[in-house]
C-alpha positions in Angstrom: -50.0 291.1 14.7 -53.3 290.1 16.1 -56.3 288.5 14.5 -59.2 290.9 14.8 -62.6 291.2 13.2 -64.5 294.1 14.6 -66.9 296.7 13.4 -67.8 299.8 15.2 -70.8 301.9 14.6 -71.4 305.4 15.7 -74.8 307.0 16.1 -76.1 310.2 17.5 -76.8 308.6 20.9 -74.9 305.3 20.8 -71.5 303.6 20.1 -71.8 299.9 19.2 -68.8 297.6 18.9 -69.2 294.1 17.5 -66.4 291.6 17.7 -67.1 288.9 15.2 -64.1 286.8 16.2 -64.8 286.7 19.9 -68.6 286.8 19.3 -69.1 289.8 21.7 -70.9 293.1 21.4 -70.8 296.2 23.5 -73.4 299.1 23.3 -72.9 302.3 24.9 -76.0 304.5 24.8 -77.0 307.9 26.1 -80.4 308.7 27.3 -82.1 311.5 29.2 -81.0 311.5 32.9 -83.7 310.2 35.3 -85.1 312.8 37.7 -83.6 311.1 40.7 -80.5 309.2 39.7 -79.0 306.5 41.9 -75.5 306.8 43.1 -74.4 304.2 40.5 -75.9 306.1 37.4 -73.3 307.6 35.3 -74.6 311.1 34.5 -72.9 313.7 32.3 -73.9 317.4 31.8 -73.2 319.2 28.5 -72.5 323.0 28.2 -76.1 323.8 27.8 -76.9 322.2 31.2 -78.7 319.0 29.5 -78.0 315.9 31.6 -77.8 312.5 30.0 -77.3 309.1 31.5 -74.6 306.8 29.9 -75.7 303.1 29.7 -73.5 300.1 29.0 -75.0 297.0 27.5 -73.4 293.7 26.7 -76.0 291.7 24.6 -76.0 288.0 25.0 -74.8 286.5 21.7 -75.8 283.0 20.9 -72.7 281.1 19.4 -73.4 279.7 15.9 -71.8 278.8 12.6 -73.4 281.4 10.1 -72.2 279.3 7.0 -73.7 276.0 8.4 -76.9 277.8 9.3 -77.0 279.2 5.8 -76.4 275.8 4.2 -78.9 274.0 6.5 -81.5 276.8 5.5 -80.8 276.2 1.9 -81.0 272.3 2.2 -84.2 272.6 4.1 -85.7 274.8 1.3 -85.0 271.9 -1.1 -85.7 268.8 0.9 -88.6 270.1 3.1 -89.9 272.8 0.8 -89.3 275.4 3.6 -88.8 279.2 3.0 -85.3 280.3 3.1 -84.7 282.8 5.9 -83.1 285.3 3.5 -84.9 285.6 0.2 -83.0 286.3 -3.0 -84.5 289.8 -3.1 -83.2 290.4 0.5 -79.9 289.0 -0.5 -79.7 291.3 -3.6 -80.6 294.3 -1.6 -78.0 293.6 1.0 -75.4 293.2 -1.7 -76.5 296.6 -3.3 -76.0 298.2 0.1 -72.6 296.6 0.8 -71.4 297.7 -2.7 -72.7 301.2 -2.2 -70.8 301.4 1.2 -67.6 300.0 -0.5 -67.9 302.8 -3.1 -68.4 305.5 -0.4 -65.3 304.4 1.7 -62.9 303.7 -1.3 
């Protein structure tokens, strides 16, 4: 129906949406409300009377080609004796975490 590659992350005080296809991100966070909010601040109050401010952020994403970056890093490690940005240990740990997540959601 529609090509989509999004991940959504829910945290206690934030919602994060990452669109890998469009290369966009949105972060909606809550923090304690300021003592004197401006008319443009979005303030909510819960049943206990605690006031929180809702903040919307749209991080600036630099466009890149991740596979090309990875290959250039690898080539640089061989031809220029540079350190790779992600070590084999880091890659192994990331794979372990990914496999554990897959196990939990299956």
